[in-house]
Steps between C-alpha positions, in 0.01 A plus 500: 500500500849596338439748222629506148381641158135450461273319253436794282493529114822624382688409810654155469655325788850616404389871499610709798534878452679718759204621717510855627414388843611150605381351837673196668310341796769389749383150587861382549655677797287363794482140344873487437575627856263245638630202316864571472577751774538870522885483481503231217661542162153480347365776713797726426469433114116565526582840656750565237252409232230726631748787553613454140152516345430820702782675323276621239296690765303721261346191315521198733332473839512199741159444667473361851238259626401717778425816293274284270323335790444841657355619169245220501401568859460868441210436283291386785399195674291205415299227691667145462438342167343162499762384252814647347684374189870560498618503141810268499759485775544882489131572538463252779781665689365853452155378625667356813699825561189710467311273727767519772448868490124542445339168562322513168569155354450219756460237218755519225506266205785508259428478120792355329527697175778691321563680187700311239642600164296354225794481247335739267607823675207504743390347825241263638373410843583148603449287807816405686337204683299191402165672499372741228382849614137420488546215741704709731216759525228229592276600779559867496151555363369440857722778656326793645817717446808427306833672476754436218852594590813533297836683552505687162266606230711578193306441174203360698501175331515269806257691720256562219497129409431400856215755546338385166522134618261552784127536449335840454318454825816407701677799318241734649627398836876515415769752589845491348833600671855547396808660632599684184355573154543695182223751524382462140435125549255563781183629332414176313530320834292756691233448233462153638542561876654752761886486495720627799862571411781598720702674247394601141750648257384728217631462149467290192580136557850397416616830350387722781501271792598147585521273808706203589568305821871498619479125540428465121835653436680223667274193531364286214138587573426799278493381149287186433532312168297196368689187532813668611643602837425853631758771475606786724510851354876501497476229238333739261783747455304709241241577776773574755674749266174671424410532873836584645679674212874556582474301822360181338832309490561557862146415595519163297835414657362542845197294418713221366701497831183511721302227303683200598512621862124528511389214276724236624299259706187707428391402156293721267144572589 
């Protein structure tokens, strides 16, 4: 899932400090080249955007999908799980990518949930489809082994909510996976079940370390608000200036150029 400031006391939704280590997952380059062509204007602007955010090399790092998948695989193998939950589109996609490489998840079920601003400076987990979370998890109590897969663990709200929604007996047969995580958010999850992570960043959440997806900079998928359309990160300039410091104006301008190229005919997810 795309990451933004967490649901922690004292950290309202508008709060975004400048993290000492800022990680951006590149989920744009391959998709844009596949959908628009490697020589397209969209692909050239995507390359320019990622080059620009790398300018602050001491603080900002762009993560590739391959290094994170390799990080997950390096922790060892697993027999195929009877069922795998992909948390949202991102988790479903990660589960599929890992299955292609390792064969762990032959039966993937997407759970349509996301984190939404609650209007009071915090966040809540909401269903993005017609069915509530409990209904989406029906039948899992009969699974002999269950995997729960997401792209990112930031504050841990989403993964923790899913794990606590299955029965204790099912949880005893559950293993969680994610590509990337803030290390300090993992112990509460590992108290519930084993968790395998491709890349874990040390540091205090927000001030010390933060994660976002590159797609969230450009596409209106990152910031969910009750009763209002979602926003892209570039539409929260206070966050952009905190993240990109003196380069923020250039980053925002590039995102504004890319947004209509990528969203026209696509719609927000």
